HTML snippet that shows the backbone in 3Dmol.js (N, CA, C, O; Angstrom):
<script src="https://3Dmol.org/build/3Dmol-min.js"></script>
<div id="view" style="width:600px;height:400px;position:relative"></div>
<script>
const pdb = `
ATOM      1  N   MET A   1      93.982   2.346 135.371  1.00  0.00           N
ATOM      2  CA  MET A   1      95.082   1.208 135.721  1.00  0.00           C
ATOM      3  C   MET A   1      94.468  -0.005 135.616  1.00  0.00           C
ATOM      4  O   MET A   1      93.422  -0.198 136.235  1.00  0.00           O
ATOM      5  N   SER A   2      95.075  -1.071 134.754  1.00  0.00           N
ATOM      6  CA  SER A   2      94.642  -2.334 134.999  1.00  0.00           C
ATOM      7  C   SER A   2      95.490  -3.168 135.672  1.00  0.00           C
ATOM      8  O   SER A   2      96.646  -2.914 136.013  1.00  0.00           O
ATOM      9  N   GLN A   3      94.686  -4.474 135.903  1.00  0.00           N
ATOM     10  CA  GLN A   3      95.614  -5.364 136.942  1.00  0.00           C
ATOM     11  C   GLN A   3      96.981  -5.748 136.210  1.00  0.00           C
ATOM     12  O   GLN A   3      97.951  -6.015 136.919  1.00  0.00           O
ATOM     13  N   SER A   4      97.086  -5.784 134.942  1.00  0.00           N
ATOM     14  CA  SER A   4      98.487  -6.107 134.346  1.00  0.00           C
ATOM     15  C   SER A   4      99.489  -5.176 134.381  1.00  0.00           C
ATOM     16  O   SER A   4     100.636  -5.564 134.158  1.00  0.00           O
ATOM     17  N   GLU A   5      99.229  -3.750 134.674  1.00  0.00           N
ATOM     18  CA  GLU A   5     100.118  -2.927 134.884  1.00  0.00           C
ATOM     19  C   GLU A   5     100.777  -2.688 136.319  1.00  0.00           C
ATOM     20  O   GLU A   5     101.679  -1.875 136.522  1.00  0.00           O
ATOM     21  N   VAL A   6     100.210  -3.496 137.262  1.00  0.00           N
ATOM     22  CA  VAL A   6     100.478  -3.459 138.533  1.00  0.00           C
ATOM     23  C   VAL A   6     101.823  -4.037 139.174  1.00  0.00           C
ATOM     24  O   VAL A   6     102.490  -3.379 139.973  1.00  0.00           O
ATOM     25  N   SER A   7     102.180  -5.387 138.734  1.00  0.00           N
ATOM     26  CA  SER A   7     103.084  -6.098 139.247  1.00  0.00           C
ATOM     27  C   SER A   7     104.638  -5.782 138.890  1.00  0.00           C
ATOM     28  O   SER A   7     105.091  -6.262 137.851  1.00  0.00           O
ATOM     29  N   PRO A   8     105.358  -5.086 139.619  1.00  0.00           N
ATOM     30  CA  PRO A   8     106.628  -4.412 139.214  1.00  0.00           C
ATOM     31  C   PRO A   8     107.549  -5.720 139.498  1.00  0.00           C
ATOM     32  O   PRO A   8     108.622  -5.620 138.903  1.00  0.00           O
ATOM     33  N   CYS A   9     107.442  -6.711 140.117  1.00  0.00           N
ATOM     34  CA  CYS A   9     108.330  -7.718 140.382  1.00  0.00           C
ATOM     35  C   CYS A   9     107.261  -9.068 140.916  1.00  0.00           C
ATOM     36  O   CYS A   9     106.291  -8.925 141.661  1.00  0.00           O
ATOM     37  N   ALA A  10     107.727 -10.339 140.331  1.00  0.00           N
ATOM     38  CA  ALA A  10     107.085 -11.542 140.654  1.00  0.00           C
ATOM     39  C   ALA A  10     107.019 -11.604 141.996  1.00  0.00           C
ATOM     40  O   ALA A  10     108.149 -11.516 142.477  1.00  0.00           O
ATOM     41  N   ALA A  11     106.226 -11.712 142.752  1.00  0.00           N
ATOM     42  CA  ALA A  11     106.371 -12.150 144.258  1.00  0.00           C
ATOM     43  C   ALA A  11     106.119 -13.704 144.314  1.00  0.00           C
ATOM     44  O   ALA A  11     105.251 -14.281 143.659  1.00  0.00           O
ATOM     45  N   PRO A  12     106.999 -14.301 145.188  1.00  0.00           N
ATOM     46  CA  PRO A  12     106.852 -15.657 145.708  1.00  0.00           C
ATOM     47  C   PRO A  12     105.533 -16.147 146.134  1.00  0.00           C
ATOM     48  O   PRO A  12     105.092 -15.429 147.032  1.00  0.00           O
ATOM     49  N   PRO A  13     104.811 -17.028 145.841  1.00  0.00           N
ATOM     50  CA  PRO A  13     103.421 -17.380 146.334  1.00  0.00           C
ATOM     51  C   PRO A  13     103.353 -17.329 147.869  1.00  0.00           C
ATOM     52  O   PRO A  13     102.425 -16.770 148.454  1.00  0.00           O
ATOM     53  N   PRO A  14     104.568 -18.054 148.617  1.00  0.00           N
ATOM     54  CA  PRO A  14     104.424 -18.209 149.913  1.00  0.00           C
ATOM     55  C   PRO A  14     104.213 -16.922 150.607  1.00  0.00           C
ATOM     56  O   PRO A  14     103.299 -16.782 151.419  1.00  0.00           O
ATOM     57  N   SER A  15     105.099 -15.915 150.281  1.00  0.00           N
ATOM     58  CA  SER A  15     105.045 -14.608 151.171  1.00  0.00           C
ATOM     59  C   SER A  15     103.813 -13.972 150.638  1.00  0.00           C
ATOM     60  O   SER A  15     103.213 -13.277 151.458  1.00  0.00           O
ATOM     61  N   GLN A  16     103.303 -14.053 149.451  1.00  0.00           N
ATOM     62  CA  GLN A  16     101.984 -13.462 149.183  1.00  0.00           C
ATOM     63  C   GLN A  16     101.000 -13.931 149.811  1.00  0.00           C
ATOM     64  O   GLN A  16     100.118 -13.135 150.134  1.00  0.00           O
ATOM     65  N   ARG A  17     100.876 -15.170 150.124  1.00  0.00           N
ATOM     66  CA  ARG A  17      99.704 -15.958 150.686  1.00  0.00           C
ATOM     67  C   ARG A  17      99.903 -15.514 152.299  1.00  0.00           C
ATOM     68  O   ARG A  17      98.872 -15.448 152.970  1.00  0.00           O
ATOM     69  N   ILE A  18     100.988 -15.256 152.845  1.00  0.00           N
ATOM     70  CA  ILE A  18     101.226 -14.836 154.221  1.00  0.00           C
ATOM     71  C   ILE A  18     100.582 -13.423 154.287  1.00  0.00           C
ATOM     72  O   ILE A  18      99.840 -13.176 155.237  1.00  0.00           O
ATOM     73  N   PHE A  19     100.820 -12.479 153.336  1.00  0.00           N
ATOM     74  CA  PHE A  19     100.189 -11.280 153.417  1.00  0.00           C
ATOM     75  C   PHE A  19      98.918 -11.164 153.257  1.00  0.00           C
ATOM     76  O   PHE A  19      98.266 -10.400 153.970  1.00  0.00           O
ATOM     77  N   GLN A  20      98.305 -11.982 152.196  1.00  0.00           N
ATOM     78  CA  GLN A  20      96.887 -11.838 151.933  1.00  0.00           C
ATOM     79  C   GLN A  20      96.057 -12.616 153.055  1.00  0.00           C
ATOM     80  O   GLN A  20      94.843 -12.449 153.172  1.00  0.00           O
ATOM     81  N   GLU A  21      96.744 -13.421 153.818  1.00  0.00           N
ATOM     82  CA  GLU A  21      96.047 -13.944 155.004  1.00  0.00           C
ATOM     83  C   GLU A  21      95.885 -12.995 156.052  1.00  0.00           C
ATOM     84  O   GLU A  21      94.803 -12.769 156.593  1.00  0.00           O
ATOM     85  N   ALA A  22      97.107 -12.363 156.376  1.00  0.00           N
ATOM     86  CA  ALA A  22      97.216 -11.312 157.343  1.00  0.00           C
ATOM     87  C   ALA A  22      96.015 -10.089 157.151  1.00  0.00           C
ATOM     88  O   ALA A  22      95.457  -9.498 158.075  1.00  0.00           O
ATOM     89  N   VAL A  23      95.823  -9.921 155.923  1.00  0.00           N
ATOM     90  CA  VAL A  23      94.832  -8.749 155.423  1.00  0.00           C
ATOM     91  C   VAL A  23      93.431  -9.474 155.696  1.00  0.00           C
ATOM     92  O   VAL A  23      92.543  -8.805 156.225  1.00  0.00           O
ATOM     93  N   ARG A  24      93.196 -10.787 155.366  1.00  0.00           N
ATOM     94  CA  ARG A  24      91.900 -11.172 155.619  1.00  0.00           C
ATOM     95  C   ARG A  24      91.597 -11.542 157.018  1.00  0.00           C
ATOM     96  O   ARG A  24      90.436 -11.710 157.391  1.00  0.00           O
ATOM     97  N   ARG A  25      92.554 -11.664 157.751  1.00  0.00           N
ATOM     98  CA  ARG A  25      92.286 -11.694 159.396  1.00  0.00           C
ATOM     99  C   ARG A  25      92.207 -10.324 159.966  1.00  0.00           C
ATOM    100  O   ARG A  25      91.985 -10.213 161.172  1.00  0.00           O
ATOM    101  N   GLY A  26      92.388  -9.127 159.123  1.00  0.00           N
ATOM    102  CA  GLY A  26      92.379  -8.005 159.846  1.00  0.00           C
ATOM    103  C   GLY A  26      93.298  -7.698 160.846  1.00  0.00           C
ATOM    104  O   GLY A  26      92.976  -6.894 161.721  1.00  0.00           O
ATOM    105  N   ASN A  27      94.631  -8.335 160.842  1.00  0.00           N
ATOM    106  CA  ASN A  27      95.434  -8.288 161.952  1.00  0.00           C
ATOM    107  C   ASN A  27      96.499  -7.137 161.856  1.00  0.00           C
ATOM    108  O   ASN A  27      97.638  -7.406 161.476  1.00  0.00           O
ATOM    109  N   THR A  28      96.159  -5.932 162.178  1.00  0.00           N
ATOM    110  CA  THR A  28      96.948  -4.992 161.780  1.00  0.00           C
ATOM    111  C   THR A  28      98.288  -4.860 162.279  1.00  0.00           C
ATOM    112  O   THR A  28      99.175  -4.349 161.596  1.00  0.00           O
ATOM    113  N   LYS A  29      98.512  -5.390 163.680  1.00  0.00           N
ATOM    114  CA  LYS A  29      99.962  -5.564 163.938  1.00  0.00           C
ATOM    115  C   LYS A  29     100.683  -6.381 163.153  1.00  0.00           C
ATOM    116  O   LYS A  29     101.816  -6.045 162.811  1.00  0.00           O
ATOM    117  N   GLU A  30     100.182  -7.462 162.792  1.00  0.00           N
ATOM    118  CA  GLU A  30     100.990  -8.691 162.005  1.00  0.00           C
ATOM    119  C   GLU A  30     101.197  -7.939 160.752  1.00  0.00           C
ATOM    120  O   GLU A  30     102.340  -7.896 160.297  1.00  0.00           O
ATOM    121  N   LEU A  31     100.242  -7.345 160.144  1.00  0.00           N
ATOM    122  CA  LEU A  31     100.563  -7.112 158.733  1.00  0.00           C
ATOM    123  C   LEU A  31     101.484  -5.697 158.876  1.00  0.00           C
ATOM    124  O   LEU A  31     102.152  -5.467 157.869  1.00  0.00           O
ATOM    125  N   GLN A  32     101.607  -4.805 159.876  1.00  0.00           N
ATOM    126  CA  GLN A  32     102.731  -3.740 159.977  1.00  0.00           C
ATOM    127  C   GLN A  32     103.852  -4.569 160.142  1.00  0.00           C
ATOM    128  O   GLN A  32     104.842  -4.082 159.596  1.00  0.00           O
ATOM    129  N   SER A  33     104.087  -5.790 160.772  1.00  0.00           N
ATOM    130  CA  SER A  33     105.480  -6.330 161.095  1.00  0.00           C
ATOM    131  C   SER A  33     105.884  -6.523 159.566  1.00  0.00           C
ATOM    132  O   SER A  33     106.960  -6.159 159.092  1.00  0.00           O
ATOM    133  N   LEU A  34     104.700  -7.247 158.760  1.00  0.00           N
ATOM    134  CA  LEU A  34     105.267  -8.043 157.315  1.00  0.00           C
ATOM    135  C   LEU A  34     105.651  -6.702 156.570  1.00  0.00           C
ATOM    136  O   LEU A  34     106.595  -6.704 155.781  1.00  0.00           O
ATOM    137  N   LEU A  35     105.024  -5.724 156.786  1.00  0.00           N
ATOM    138  CA  LEU A  35     105.295  -4.607 155.862  1.00  0.00           C
ATOM    139  C   LEU A  35     106.627  -4.196 156.132  1.00  0.00           C
ATOM    140  O   LEU A  35     107.473  -4.125 155.239  1.00  0.00           O
ATOM    141  N   GLN A  36     106.848  -3.930 157.289  1.00  0.00           N
ATOM    142  CA  GLN A  36     108.410  -3.395 157.865  1.00  0.00           C
ATOM    143  C   GLN A  36     109.509  -4.188 157.576  1.00  0.00           C
ATOM    144  O   GLN A  36     110.618  -3.737 157.287  1.00  0.00           O
ATOM    145  N   ASN A  37     109.176  -5.540 157.662  1.00  0.00           N
ATOM    146  CA  ASN A  37     110.433  -6.575 157.458  1.00  0.00           C
ATOM    147  C   ASN A  37     110.560  -7.093 156.166  1.00  0.00           C
ATOM    148  O   ASN A  37     111.645  -7.609 155.897  1.00  0.00           O
ATOM    149  N   MET A  38     109.496  -7.066 155.115  1.00  0.00           N
ATOM    150  CA  MET A  38     109.504  -7.664 153.701  1.00  0.00           C
ATOM    151  C   MET A  38     110.055  -6.639 152.704  1.00  0.00           C
ATOM    152  O   MET A  38     109.696  -5.467 152.823  1.00  0.00           O
ATOM    153  N   THR A  39     110.860  -6.978 151.776  1.00  0.00           N
ATOM    154  CA  THR A  39     111.150  -6.128 150.836  1.00  0.00           C
ATOM    155  C   THR A  39     109.844  -6.055 149.865  1.00  0.00           C
ATOM    156  O   THR A  39     108.962  -6.906 149.986  1.00  0.00           O
ATOM    157  N   ASN A  40     109.749  -5.058 148.940  1.00  0.00           N
ATOM    158  CA  ASN A  40     108.668  -5.086 147.758  1.00  0.00           C
ATOM    159  C   ASN A  40     108.724  -6.389 146.695  1.00  0.00           C
ATOM    160  O   ASN A  40     107.699  -6.663 146.071  1.00  0.00           O
ATOM    161  N   CYS A  41     109.838  -7.117 146.521  1.00  0.00           N
ATOM    162  CA  CYS A  41     109.663  -8.210 145.934  1.00  0.00           C
ATOM    163  C   CYS A  41     109.375  -9.397 146.470  1.00  0.00           C
ATOM    164  O   CYS A  41     108.953 -10.287 145.731  1.00  0.00           O
ATOM    165  N   GLU A  42     109.531  -9.598 147.696  1.00  0.00           N
ATOM    166  CA  GLU A  42     108.984 -10.645 148.468  1.00  0.00           C
ATOM    167  C   GLU A  42     107.430 -10.849 148.330  1.00  0.00           C
ATOM    168  O   GLU A  42     107.007 -12.004 148.348  1.00  0.00           O
ATOM    169  N   PHE A  43     106.626  -9.882 148.204  1.00  0.00           N
ATOM    170  CA  PHE A  43     105.200  -9.686 147.926  1.00  0.00           C
ATOM    171  C   PHE A  43     104.836  -8.489 147.480  1.00  0.00           C
ATOM    172  O   PHE A  43     105.571  -7.525 147.694  1.00  0.00           O
ATOM    173  N   ASN A  44     103.638  -8.347 146.782  1.00  0.00           N
ATOM    174  CA  ASN A  44     103.362  -7.044 146.129  1.00  0.00           C
ATOM    175  C   ASN A  44     102.130  -6.571 146.948  1.00  0.00           C
ATOM    176  O   ASN A  44     101.149  -7.315 146.941  1.00  0.00           O
ATOM    177  N   VAL A  45     102.080  -5.500 147.599  1.00  0.00           N
ATOM    178  CA  VAL A  45     100.984  -4.798 148.324  1.00  0.00           C
ATOM    179  C   VAL A  45      99.810  -4.516 147.514  1.00  0.00           C
ATOM    180  O   VAL A  45      98.748  -4.383 148.122  1.00  0.00           O
ATOM    181  N   ASN A  46      99.815  -4.398 146.201  1.00  0.00           N
ATOM    182  CA  ASN A  46      99.158  -3.873 145.039  1.00  0.00           C
ATOM    183  C   ASN A  46      98.506  -5.135 144.343  1.00  0.00           C
ATOM    184  O   ASN A  46      97.660  -4.879 143.486  1.00  0.00           O
ATOM    185  N   SER A  47      98.817  -6.597 144.625  1.00  0.00           N
ATOM    186  CA  SER A  47      98.574  -7.597 143.960  1.00  0.00           C
ATOM    187  C   SER A  47      96.860  -8.178 144.225  1.00  0.00           C
ATOM    188  O   SER A  47      96.256  -8.014 145.285  1.00  0.00           O
ATOM    189  N   PHE A  48      96.372  -8.775 143.168  1.00  0.00           N
ATOM    190  CA  PHE A  48      95.062  -9.164 143.290  1.00  0.00           C
ATOM    191  C   PHE A  48      94.791 -10.521 143.578  1.00  0.00           C
ATOM    192  O   PHE A  48      95.291 -11.452 142.947  1.00  0.00           O
ATOM    193  N   GLY A  49      93.915 -10.656 144.632  1.00  0.00           N
ATOM    194  CA  GLY A  49      93.652 -11.855 145.181  1.00  0.00           C
ATOM    195  C   GLY A  49      92.573 -12.841 144.114  1.00  0.00           C
ATOM    196  O   GLY A  49      92.121 -12.411 143.053  1.00  0.00           O
ATOM    197  N   PRO A  50      92.363 -13.912 144.545  1.00  0.00           N
ATOM    198  CA  PRO A  50      91.273 -14.842 143.735  1.00  0.00           C
ATOM    199  C   PRO A  50      90.165 -14.081 143.755  1.00  0.00           C
ATOM    200  O   PRO A  50      89.493 -14.340 142.757  1.00  0.00           O
ATOM    201  N   GLU A  51      89.630 -13.201 144.482  1.00  0.00           N
ATOM    202  CA  GLU A  51      88.436 -12.549 144.454  1.00  0.00           C
ATOM    203  C   GLU A  51      88.435 -11.271 143.543  1.00  0.00           C
ATOM    204  O   GLU A  51      87.421 -10.602 143.346  1.00  0.00           O
ATOM    205  N   GLY A  52      89.566 -11.016 143.049  1.00  0.00           N
ATOM    206  CA  GLY A  52      89.840  -9.708 142.298  1.00  0.00           C
ATOM    207  C   GLY A  52      90.079  -8.481 142.942  1.00  0.00           C
ATOM    208  O   GLY A  52      90.130  -7.408 142.340  1.00  0.00           O
ATOM    209  N   GLN A  53      90.228  -8.620 144.168  1.00  0.00           N
ATOM    210  CA  GLN A  53      90.342  -7.514 144.982  1.00  0.00           C
ATOM    211  C   GLN A  53      91.745  -7.509 145.400  1.00  0.00           C
ATOM    212  O   GLN A  53      92.447  -8.517 145.481  1.00  0.00           O
ATOM    213  N   THR A  54      92.173  -6.097 145.707  1.00  0.00           N
ATOM    214  CA  THR A  54      93.611  -6.044 146.232  1.00  0.00           C
ATOM    215  C   THR A  54      93.529  -5.953 147.957  1.00  0.00           C
ATOM    216  O   THR A  54      92.411  -5.936 148.473  1.00  0.00           O
ATOM    217  N   ALA A  55      94.563  -5.905 148.680  1.00  0.00           N
ATOM    218  CA  ALA A  55      94.403  -5.888 149.730  1.00  0.00           C
ATOM    219  C   ALA A  55      93.715  -4.575 150.378  1.00  0.00           C
ATOM    220  O   ALA A  55      93.220  -4.630 151.504  1.00  0.00           O
ATOM    221  N   LEU A  56      93.712  -3.548 149.707  1.00  0.00           N
ATOM    222  CA  LEU A  56      93.051  -2.318 150.067  1.00  0.00           C
ATOM    223  C   LEU A  56      91.610  -2.343 149.901  1.00  0.00           C
ATOM    224  O   LEU A  56      90.825  -1.852 150.712  1.00  0.00           O
ATOM    225  N   HIS A  57      91.250  -3.001 148.697  1.00  0.00           N
ATOM    226  CA  HIS A  57      89.755  -3.156 148.344  1.00  0.00           C
ATOM    227  C   HIS A  57      89.431  -4.300 149.583  1.00  0.00           C
ATOM    228  O   HIS A  57      88.356  -4.052 150.130  1.00  0.00           O
ATOM    229  N   GLN A  58      89.946  -5.175 149.989  1.00  0.00           N
ATOM    230  CA  GLN A  58      89.533  -6.121 150.878  1.00  0.00           C
ATOM    231  C   GLN A  58      89.198  -5.321 152.368  1.00  0.00           C
ATOM    232  O   GLN A  58      88.105  -5.392 152.930  1.00  0.00           O
ATOM    233  N   SER A  59      90.324  -4.582 152.856  1.00  0.00           N
ATOM    234  CA  SER A  59      90.320  -3.717 154.027  1.00  0.00           C
ATOM    235  C   SER A  59      89.041  -2.889 154.102  1.00  0.00           C
ATOM    236  O   SER A  59      88.293  -2.933 155.079  1.00  0.00           O
ATOM    237  N   VAL A  60      88.799  -2.052 152.912  1.00  0.00           N
ATOM    238  CA  VAL A  60      87.634  -1.245 152.671  1.00  0.00           C
ATOM    239  C   VAL A  60      86.414  -2.268 152.823  1.00  0.00           C
ATOM    240  O   VAL A  60      85.631  -2.052 153.748  1.00  0.00           O
ATOM    241  N   ILE A  61      86.232  -3.165 152.139  1.00  0.00           N
ATOM    242  CA  ILE A  61      85.098  -4.079 152.270  1.00  0.00           C
ATOM    243  C   ILE A  61      84.879  -4.333 153.673  1.00  0.00           C
ATOM    244  O   ILE A  61      83.728  -4.299 154.110  1.00  0.00           O
ATOM    245  N   ASP A  62      85.925  -4.602 154.477  1.00  0.00           N
ATOM    246  CA  ASP A  62      85.779  -4.995 155.803  1.00  0.00           C
ATOM    247  C   ASP A  62      85.695  -4.078 156.773  1.00  0.00           C
ATOM    248  O   ASP A  62      85.526  -4.447 157.934  1.00  0.00           O
ATOM    249  N   GLY A  63      85.805  -2.675 156.431  1.00  0.00           N
ATOM    250  CA  GLY A  63      85.615  -1.739 157.165  1.00  0.00           C
ATOM    251  C   GLY A  63      86.838  -1.455 158.190  1.00  0.00           C
ATOM    252  O   GLY A  63      86.659  -0.858 159.251  1.00  0.00           O
ATOM    253  N   ASN A  64      87.896  -1.865 157.836  1.00  0.00           N
ATOM    254  CA  ASN A  64      88.897  -1.720 158.790  1.00  0.00           C
ATOM    255  C   ASN A  64      89.862  -0.412 158.603  1.00  0.00           C
ATOM    256  O   ASN A  64      90.989  -0.557 158.128  1.00  0.00           O
ATOM    257  N   LEU A  65      89.460   0.638 158.925  1.00  0.00           N
ATOM    258  CA  LEU A  65      90.057   2.028 158.684  1.00  0.00           C
ATOM    259  C   LEU A  65      91.527   1.887 159.027  1.00  0.00           C
ATOM    260  O   LEU A  65      92.374   2.320 158.245  1.00  0.00           O
ATOM    261  N   GLU A  66      91.877   1.276 160.208  1.00  0.00           N
ATOM    262  CA  GLU A  66      93.349   1.180 160.767  1.00  0.00           C
ATOM    263  C   GLU A  66      94.276   0.535 159.368  1.00  0.00           C
ATOM    264  O   GLU A  66      95.243   1.096 158.852  1.00  0.00           O
ATOM    265  N   LEU A  67      93.717  -0.683 158.981  1.00  0.00           N
ATOM    266  CA  LEU A  67      94.451  -1.285 158.007  1.00  0.00           C
ATOM    267  C   LEU A  67      94.391  -0.593 156.855  1.00  0.00           C
ATOM    268  O   LEU A  67      95.480  -0.509 156.288  1.00  0.00           O
ATOM    269  N   VAL A  68      93.310   0.033 156.215  1.00  0.00           N
ATOM    270  CA  VAL A  68      93.508   0.955 155.236  1.00  0.00           C
ATOM    271  C   VAL A  68      94.470   1.953 155.156  1.00  0.00           C
ATOM    272  O   VAL A  68      94.958   2.212 154.056  1.00  0.00           O
ATOM    273  N   LYS A  69      94.821   2.559 156.161  1.00  0.00           N
ATOM    274  CA  LYS A  69      95.541   3.741 156.596  1.00  0.00           C
ATOM    275  C   LYS A  69      96.975   2.993 156.523  1.00  0.00           C
ATOM    276  O   LYS A  69      97.804   3.572 155.821  1.00  0.00           O
ATOM    277  N   LEU A  70      97.363   1.865 157.109  1.00  0.00           N
ATOM    278  CA  LEU A  70      98.701   1.241 156.921  1.00  0.00           C
ATOM    279  C   LEU A  70      98.822   0.887 155.505  1.00  0.00           C
ATOM    280  O   LEU A  70      99.859   1.255 154.954  1.00  0.00           O
ATOM    281  N   LEU A  71      98.016   0.287 154.856  1.00  0.00           N
ATOM    282  CA  LEU A  71      98.269   0.085 153.492  1.00  0.00           C
ATOM    283  C   LEU A  71      98.692   1.006 152.616  1.00  0.00           C
ATOM    284  O   LEU A  71      99.663   0.839 151.877  1.00  0.00           O
ATOM    285  N   VAL A  72      97.927   2.110 152.658  1.00  0.00           N
ATOM    286  CA  VAL A  72      98.171   3.378 151.789  1.00  0.00           C
ATOM    287  C   VAL A  72      99.579   3.929 152.383  1.00  0.00           C
ATOM    288  O   VAL A  72     100.280   4.534 151.573  1.00  0.00           O
ATOM    289  N   LYS A  73     100.044   3.795 153.636  1.00  0.00           N
ATOM    290  CA  LYS A  73     101.186   4.280 153.939  1.00  0.00           C
ATOM    291  C   LYS A  73     102.299   3.498 153.518  1.00  0.00           C
ATOM    292  O   LYS A  73     103.433   3.975 153.529  1.00  0.00           O
ATOM    293  N   PHE A  74     102.037   2.204 153.108  1.00  0.00           N
ATOM    294  CA  PHE A  74     103.263   1.352 152.471  1.00  0.00           C
ATOM    295  C   PHE A  74     103.026   1.122 150.969  1.00  0.00           C
ATOM    296  O   PHE A  74     103.631   0.272 150.316  1.00  0.00           O
ATOM    297  N   GLY A  75     102.039   2.001 150.455  1.00  0.00           N
ATOM    298  CA  GLY A  75     102.281   2.097 148.872  1.00  0.00           C
ATOM    299  C   GLY A  75     100.993   1.414 148.219  1.00  0.00           C
ATOM    300  O   GLY A  75     100.980   1.326 146.991  1.00  0.00           O
ATOM    301  N   ALA A  76      99.907   0.924 148.952  1.00  0.00           N
ATOM    302  CA  ALA A  76      98.714   0.811 148.276  1.00  0.00           C
ATOM    303  C   ALA A  76      98.330   1.730 147.280  1.00  0.00           C
ATOM    304  O   ALA A  76      98.315   2.918 147.601  1.00  0.00           O
ATOM    305  N   ASP A  77      98.017   1.411 146.137  1.00  0.00           N
ATOM    306  CA  ASP A  77      97.590   2.272 145.204  1.00  0.00           C
ATOM    307  C   ASP A  77      96.199   2.499 145.260  1.00  0.00           C
ATOM    308  O   ASP A  77      95.511   1.515 144.986  1.00  0.00           O
ATOM    309  N   ILE A  78      95.548   3.647 145.573  1.00  0.00           N
ATOM    310  CA  ILE A  78      93.973   3.814 145.761  1.00  0.00           C
ATOM    311  C   ILE A  78      93.299   3.942 144.559  1.00  0.00           C
ATOM    312  O   ILE A  78      92.078   4.091 144.611  1.00  0.00           O
ATOM    313  N   ARG A  79      93.949   3.907 143.313  1.00  0.00           N
ATOM    314  CA  ARG A  79      93.395   4.171 141.939  1.00  0.00           C
ATOM    315  C   ARG A  79      92.992   2.940 141.173  1.00  0.00           C
ATOM    316  O   ARG A  79      92.241   2.902 140.199  1.00  0.00           O
ATOM    317  N   LEU A  80      93.664   1.847 141.820  1.00  0.00           N
ATOM    318  CA  LEU A  80      93.277   0.565 141.000  1.00  0.00           C
ATOM    319  C   LEU A  80      92.032  -0.018 141.032  1.00  0.00           C
ATOM    320  O   LEU A  80      91.466   0.016 142.124  1.00  0.00           O
ATOM    321  N   ALA A  81      91.388  -0.613 139.996  1.00  0.00           N
ATOM    322  CA  ALA A  81      90.081  -1.052 139.988  1.00  0.00           C
ATOM    323  C   ALA A  81      90.041  -2.598 140.486  1.00  0.00           C
ATOM    324  O   ALA A  81      91.038  -3.316 140.421  1.00  0.00           O
ATOM    325  N   ASN A  82      89.084  -2.934 140.870  1.00  0.00           N
ATOM    326  CA  ASN A  82      88.800  -4.458 141.112  1.00  0.00           C
ATOM    327  C   ASN A  82      88.369  -4.855 139.850  1.00  0.00           C
ATOM    328  O   ASN A  82      88.330  -4.059 138.911  1.00  0.00           O
ATOM    329  N   ARG A  83      88.007  -6.152 139.743  1.00  0.00           N
ATOM    330  CA  ARG A  83      87.602  -6.879 138.621  1.00  0.00           C
ATOM    331  C   ARG A  83      86.223  -6.318 137.934  1.00  0.00           C
ATOM    332  O   ARG A  83      85.912  -6.429 136.748  1.00  0.00           O
ATOM    333  N   ASP A  84      85.361  -5.593 139.140  1.00  0.00           N
ATOM    334  CA  ASP A  84      84.207  -5.145 138.817  1.00  0.00           C
ATOM    335  C   ASP A  84      84.327  -3.575 138.158  1.00  0.00           C
ATOM    336  O   ASP A  84      83.431  -3.066 137.485  1.00  0.00           O
ATOM    337  N   GLY A  85      85.534  -2.961 138.471  1.00  0.00           N
ATOM    338  CA  GLY A  85      85.762  -1.714 137.880  1.00  0.00           C
ATOM    339  C   GLY A  85      85.657  -0.750 139.117  1.00  0.00           C
ATOM    340  O   GLY A  85      85.497   0.425 138.788  1.00  0.00           O
ATOM    341  N   TRP A  86      85.702  -0.948 140.225  1.00  0.00           N
ATOM    342  CA  TRP A  86      85.532  -0.336 141.335  1.00  0.00           C
ATOM    343  C   TRP A  86      86.606  -0.144 142.086  1.00  0.00           C
ATOM    344  O   TRP A  86      87.104  -1.178 142.531  1.00  0.00           O
ATOM    345  N   SER A  87      87.254   1.118 142.440  1.00  0.00           N
ATOM    346  CA  SER A  87      88.332   1.641 143.077  1.00  0.00           C
ATOM    347  C   SER A  87      87.958   1.485 144.666  1.00  0.00           C
ATOM    348  O   SER A  87      86.765   1.379 144.950  1.00  0.00           O
ATOM    349  N   ALA A  88      88.807   1.469 145.571  1.00  0.00           N
ATOM    350  CA  ALA A  88      88.452   1.470 147.073  1.00  0.00           C
ATOM    351  C   ALA A  88      87.619   2.729 147.471  1.00  0.00           C
ATOM    352  O   ALA A  88      87.031   2.747 148.552  1.00  0.00           O
ATOM    353  N   LEU A  89      87.574   3.623 146.736  1.00  0.00           N
ATOM    354  CA  LEU A  89      86.844   4.791 147.129  1.00  0.00           C
ATOM    355  C   LEU A  89      85.677   4.641 146.710  1.00  0.00           C
ATOM    356  O   LEU A  89      84.797   5.051 147.467  1.00  0.00           O
ATOM    357  N   HIS A  90      85.322   4.125 145.620  1.00  0.00           N
ATOM    358  CA  HIS A  90      84.124   3.809 145.196  1.00  0.00           C
ATOM    359  C   HIS A  90      83.439   2.753 146.291  1.00  0.00           C
ATOM    360  O   HIS A  90      82.348   3.031 146.788  1.00  0.00           O
ATOM    361  N   ILE A  91      84.043   1.704 146.587  1.00  0.00           N
ATOM    362  CA  ILE A  91      83.582   0.730 147.612  1.00  0.00           C
ATOM    363  C   ILE A  91      83.356   1.523 148.845  1.00  0.00           C
ATOM    364  O   ILE A  91      82.297   1.340 149.445  1.00  0.00           O
ATOM    365  N   ALA A  92      84.198   2.365 149.290  1.00  0.00           N
ATOM    366  CA  ALA A  92      83.919   3.178 150.475  1.00  0.00           C
ATOM    367  C   ALA A  92      82.845   3.872 150.754  1.00  0.00           C
ATOM    368  O   ALA A  92      82.255   3.939 151.833  1.00  0.00           O
ATOM    369  N   ALA A  93      82.484   4.641 149.273  1.00  0.00           N
ATOM    370  CA  ALA A  93      81.437   5.590 149.261  1.00  0.00           C
ATOM    371  C   ALA A  93      80.059   4.728 149.052  1.00  0.00           C
ATOM    372  O   ALA A  93      78.990   5.213 149.422  1.00  0.00           O
ATOM    373  N   PHE A  94      80.117   3.562 148.508  1.00  0.00           N
ATOM    374  CA  PHE A  94      78.768   2.653 148.408  1.00  0.00           C
ATOM    375  C   PHE A  94      78.448   2.023 149.734  1.00  0.00           C
ATOM    376  O   PHE A  94      77.459   1.299 149.850  1.00  0.00           O
TER     377      PHE A  94
END
`;
const viewer = $3Dmol.createViewer("view");
viewer.addModel(pdb, "pdb");
viewer.setStyle({}, {cartoon: {color: "spectrum"}});
viewer.zoomTo();
viewer.render();
</script>
């Protein structure tokens, strides 16, 4: 699956930035609140950040298992590859 196949709706940049910042901070409670209260069209859980990683990739890189589980629960696609062709599972195994 490529990056171009992922975006079912265009997310407004402010909502997407709030989501990405919560992921970067590793704040599980904040992220859970965002995921429960925002619709899929307010941000895309499978969007790619400037580093070519999804939130799931970043959470795996950070070793944040709690956040990984939360993202998967809310629809993070475990099959997506980052810009280097690695899935979250590849990163976790490395």
